[in-house]
C-alpha positions as MATLAB code, in Angstrom:
seq = 'MTKGFVSNALLGLGTVMLIGFVLLELSGLRSDPMLPALAALALGGTAILDRLGDREEFE';
ca = [
      25.163 -127.588    8.122;
      28.016 -129.830    7.219;
      30.077 -129.542    4.082;
      29.009 -133.028    2.982;
      25.307 -132.197    3.225;
      25.658 -128.982    1.212;
      27.816 -130.744   -1.372;
      25.298 -133.569   -1.785;
      22.409 -131.107   -1.970;
      24.122 -129.146   -4.752;
      24.906 -132.377   -6.595;
      21.282 -133.498   -6.400;
      19.975 -130.091   -7.426;
      22.307 -129.883  -10.424;
      21.420 -133.396  -11.534;
      17.675 -132.794  -11.266;
      18.003 -129.527  -13.192;
      19.941 -131.212  -16.016;
      17.446 -134.075  -16.221;
      14.614 -131.547  -16.317;
      16.367 -129.649  -19.105;
      16.802 -132.808  -21.158;
      13.167 -133.800  -20.660;
      11.966 -130.345  -21.688;
      14.104 -130.374  -24.818;
      13.116 -133.931  -25.782;
       9.428 -133.148  -25.376;
       9.749 -130.232  -27.789;
       9.306 -127.486  -25.228;
      11.830 -124.695  -25.180;
      13.529 -123.831  -21.918;
      15.562 -120.908  -20.734;
      19.306 -121.271  -21.490;
      19.962 -120.330  -17.872;
      18.703 -123.738  -16.716;
      21.775 -125.747  -17.814;
      24.028 -122.855  -16.761;
      22.615 -122.898  -13.223;
      22.913 -126.687  -13.164;
      26.584 -126.348  -14.100;
      27.024 -123.770  -11.335;
      25.536 -126.180   -8.788;
      27.746 -129.028   -9.998;
      30.781 -126.745   -9.929;
      29.945 -125.773   -6.366;
      29.926 -129.459   -5.515;
      33.382 -129.888   -7.021;
      34.759 -126.923   -5.082;
      33.293 -128.104   -1.782;
      34.714 -131.583   -2.340;
      38.181 -130.113   -2.892;
      38.178 -128.227    0.415;
      40.167 -129.856    3.165;
      38.956 -130.657    6.650;
      40.563 -127.505    8.077;
      38.472 -125.367    5.742;
      35.147 -126.633    7.069;
      32.489 -123.946    7.300;
      29.366 -123.640    9.375;
];
């Protein structure tokens, strides 16, 4: 797997989780507080992967 693919996958996952959280809250349903925390973790992982240089590529 390339760094770009993993980064984009984490970005998409975090975005979908945040949108799902907002939709749950707006519809009046309660959700677990871990949902936005895990979304933030995924988005933070994206930021870290984007900061890695080319020499620090992983497989």
